[in-house]
C-alpha positions as CSV (number, residue, x, y, z in Angstrom):
1,M,-1.2,-7.8,-17.1
2,K,-2.6,-10.9,-15.4
3,G,-4.6,-13.7,-16.9
4,A,-4.9,-17.3,-17.6
5,G,-1.6,-17.4,-19.5
6,T,1.8,-18.1,-18.1
7,I,4.5,-15.6,-17.2
8,Q,6.3,-16.7,-20.4
9,D,3.3,-15.4,-22.4
10,M,3.9,-11.9,-21.1
11,P,6.2,-9.4,-22.9
12,R,9.7,-9.8,-21.2
13,V,9.8,-6.2,-20.0
14,E,6.6,-6.8,-18.0
15,R,7.7,-9.9,-16.2
16,P,8.3,-9.2,-12.5
17,R,11.9,-10.3,-12.4
18,E,12.9,-8.5,-15.5
19,K,11.0,-5.4,-14.4
20,M,12.9,-5.4,-11.1
21,M,16.2,-5.6,-12.9
22,R,15.3,-2.8,-15.2
23,Y,13.5,-0.4,-12.9
24,G,14.3,-1.5,-9.3
25,P,12.0,-3.0,-6.6
26,D,10.2,0.2,-5.7
27,K,8.5,0.2,-9.2
28,L,6.9,-3.3,-8.6
29,S,3.4,-3.8,-7.1
30,E,3.0,-6.0,-4.1
31,E,1.7,-8.8,-6.4
32,E,4.8,-8.6,-8.5
33,L,7.2,-8.6,-5.5
34,L,5.4,-11.6,-4.0
35,A,5.5,-13.3,-7.4
36,I,9.3,-13.1,-7.4
37,V,9.4,-14.8,-4.0
38,L,7.0,-17.6,-5.1
39,R,8.8,-18.0,-8.5
40,T,6.2,-20.2,-10.2
41,G,2.4,-20.6,-10.2
42,T,0.2,-23.7,-10.1
43,R,-1.5,-25.7,-12.7
44,G,-4.0,-23.3,-14.3
45,T,-2.9,-20.3,-12.3
46,N,0.1,-18.2,-13.1
47,V,2.3,-16.8,-10.4
48,L,0.9,-13.2,-10.6
49,D,-2.7,-14.5,-10.2
50,L,-1.5,-16.7,-7.3
51,S,0.1,-13.7,-5.6
52,A,-2.9,-11.5,-6.1
53,G,-5.2,-14.2,-4.6
54,L,-3.0,-14.6,-1.6
55,L,-2.9,-10.8,-0.9
56,R,-6.8,-10.7,-1.3
57,K,-7.1,-13.7,1.1
58,F,-4.8,-12.4,3.8
59,G,-4.8,-8.7,3.2
60,R,-1.7,-6.7,2.4
61,G,-0.9,-6.1,6.0
62,E,-1.9,-9.5,7.4
63,I,0.2,-11.8,5.2
64,A,3.3,-10.5,6.9
65,R,2.0,-11.7,10.2
66,A,0.4,-15.0,9.1
67,G,1.6,-18.1,10.8
68,F,2.9,-21.3,9.2
69,A,-0.4,-23.2,9.5
70,E,-2.4,-20.4,7.8
71,L,0.1,-20.0,5.0
72,K,0.6,-23.8,4.4
73,A,-3.2,-24.2,4.0
74,A,-3.6,-21.5,1.5
75,P,-4.3,-22.5,-2.1
76,G,-1.1,-22.9,-4.1
77,L,1.4,-22.7,-1.1
78,G,2.3,-25.7,1.0
79,P,5.1,-26.1,3.6
80,A,8.0,-25.0,1.5
81,R,6.5,-21.8,0.1
82,A,4.9,-21.0,3.5
83,C,8.4,-21.1,5.0
84,E,9.8,-18.9,2.2
85,I,7.1,-16.2,2.7
86,M,7.7,-16.3,6.5
87,A,11.5,-16.0,6.1
88,V,11.1,-13.0,3.8
89,F,9.0,-11.0,6.2
90,E,11.0,-12.0,9.2
91,L,14.2,-10.8,7.6
92,G,12.5,-7.5,6.9
93,R,11.4,-7.2,10.5
94,R,14.8,-7.9,11.8
95,F,16.6,-5.6,9.5
96,L,14.2,-2.7,10.2
97,S,13.8,-3.3,14.0
98,G,16.5,-0.8,14.8
99,K,15.1,1.8,12.4
100,K,13.2,4.7,14.1
101,N,9.9,5.3,12.5
102,G,9.2,8.7,11.1
103,I,7.5,11.4,13.0
104,Y,5.3,13.4,10.7
105,L,4.6,17.0,11.5
106,K,4.5,18.7,8.1
107,P,3.0,17.8,4.6
108,R,6.5,17.9,3.2
109,D,7.4,15.0,5.4
110,I,4.7,13.0,3.7
111,W,5.8,14.1,0.2
112,E,9.4,13.1,1.0
113,E,8.2,9.7,2.2
114,L,6.1,9.0,-0.9
115,R,8.8,9.0,-3.5
116,D,7.6,5.6,-4.6
117,I,4.1,6.7,-5.7
118,R,4.7,10.3,-7.0
119,E,5.1,9.3,-10.6
120,Q,2.9,6.2,-10.6
121,K,0.5,5.9,-13.6
122,K,-2.4,5.1,-11.3
123,E,-3.7,6.6,-8.2
124,H,-2.4,5.1,-5.0
125,F,-4.2,5.9,-1.7
126,V,-1.9,5.6,1.3
127,V,-2.7,5.9,5.0
128,F,-0.1,6.7,7.8
129,Y,-1.2,5.3,11.2
130,L,0.3,7.5,13.9
131,D,0.6,7.3,17.7
132,T,0.0,10.1,20.1
133,R,3.4,11.7,19.2
134,N,2.7,11.6,15.5
135,Q,5.1,8.8,15.1
136,E,4.4,6.1,12.5
137,I,2.9,2.9,13.7
138,K,2.6,1.6,10.2
139,R,1.6,2.8,6.7
140,E,-0.5,0.9,4.2
141,I,-1.6,1.3,0.6
142,I,-5.3,1.0,0.9
143,S,-6.3,1.2,-2.8
144,V,-4.9,1.4,-6.2
145,G,-7.2,3.1,-8.7
146,T,-7.2,4.2,-12.3
147,L,-5.5,7.1,-14.1
148,N,-7.7,9.7,-12.4
149,Y,-9.9,7.9,-9.9
150,N,-9.6,5.9,-6.7
151,L,-12.5,4.3,-4.8
152,V,-11.9,4.4,-1.1
153,H,-14.3,3.7,1.8
154,P,-13.8,5.1,5.3
155,R,-14.0,1.6,6.6
156,E,-10.9,0.7,4.8
157,V,-9.0,3.6,6.3
158,F,-10.1,3.3,9.9
159,E,-10.4,-0.5,10.5
160,P,-6.6,-0.8,10.5
161,A,-6.4,2.4,12.7
162,V,-8.6,0.7,15.3
163,K,-6.7,-2.6,15.1
164,N,-3.3,-0.8,15.5
165,L,-4.5,1.5,18.2
166,A,-3.6,4.6,16.2
167,A,-4.4,8.0,17.7
168,S,-4.5,9.8,14.4
169,V,-4.1,9.2,10.6
170,I,-2.7,11.1,7.7
171,V,-4.0,10.1,4.2
172,A,-2.3,10.8,1.0
173,H,-2.6,9.9,-2.7
174,N,-0.8,10.8,-5.9
175,H,-2.3,12.5,-8.9
176,P,-0.7,11.0,-12.0
177,S,-1.7,14.0,-14.1
178,G,0.7,16.1,-11.9
179,C,-2.1,18.5,-11.1
180,L,-2.2,19.3,-7.4
181,E,-5.7,20.7,-7.2
182,P,-8.2,18.5,-5.2
183,S,-11.0,17.0,-7.3
184,D,-14.6,17.0,-6.1
185,E,-14.1,13.4,-5.2
186,D,-11.1,14.2,-3.1
187,L,-13.0,16.9,-1.2
188,S,-16.1,14.6,-0.7
189,L,-13.9,11.7,0.6
190,T,-12.0,13.9,2.9
191,K,-15.2,15.2,4.5
192,R,-16.4,11.6,5.0
193,L,-13.1,10.6,6.6
194,V,-13.2,13.6,9.0
195,Q,-16.7,12.6,10.1
196,A,-15.8,8.9,10.5
197,G,-12.7,9.8,12.5
198,R,-14.6,12.0,14.9
199,L,-17.1,9.2,15.5
200,L,-14.1,6.8,16.3
201,G,-12.0,9.4,18.2
202,I,-9.2,9.1,15.6
203,E,-8.3,12.4,14.1
204,L,-7.6,12.9,10.4
205,L,-4.6,15.2,10.7
206,D,-4.2,15.9,6.9
207,H,-4.9,14.7,3.4
208,V,-1.9,15.3,1.1
209,I,-2.0,15.1,-2.7
210,V,1.5,14.3,-4.0
211,A,3.1,14.6,-7.5
212,K,6.5,14.8,-8.9
213,G,6.5,18.6,-8.8
214,G,5.1,19.1,-5.3
215,F,2.2,18.5,-2.9
216,C,-1.1,19.9,-1.7
217,S,-2.0,19.9,1.9
218,F,-5.7,20.0,2.8
219,K,-4.8,21.2,6.2
220,E,-2.8,24.1,4.9
221,K,-5.6,25.1,2.5
222,N,-8.1,24.8,5.4
223,L,-10.1,22.1,3.6
224,L,-10.4,19.7,6.6
């Protein structure tokens, strides 16, 4: 979808703004949403590539907390765009400040919360970072893979957990095929996450596979 060409070179249906109007904001990637905020790219870099570069530079969680000086100095931004990005995230914080974060006790709670990835065409790996009451501190999409594969390292899961003082985590990912059976890779990754969590004192409460038709809980199947 991205490349050296401009947004105008893309089929109209794939352009971020048109895609939002047709399908809604929940169907857009983080790169596409940020591209709508930025509106245009720079010479030699289209806006989607610019957005992807910024998310790689800051990290998907950190760009929301970046200060003016950091953003202004980033390639392709400058003062005006830095202010626009800060304004968008500040509005989101203010509007959501009164919202009580979810308390996750059952895999169905996770399935209900992940409507946005159930029918995605690629695997999305999501981590819920929880406090001692199983209340959400934050959630983060750690990785987006292919149709049937997603490469995740325990470091990517637990580094934000340590930073955000999480007591436990729940991980989840979608199966685009709709099959809810864990793959060998799913089982291997879960075993490594359990081991890493024990070393850090951060419990992996569950691994939930989600699809349009239902979910599979590793905990319920005694696979943890």
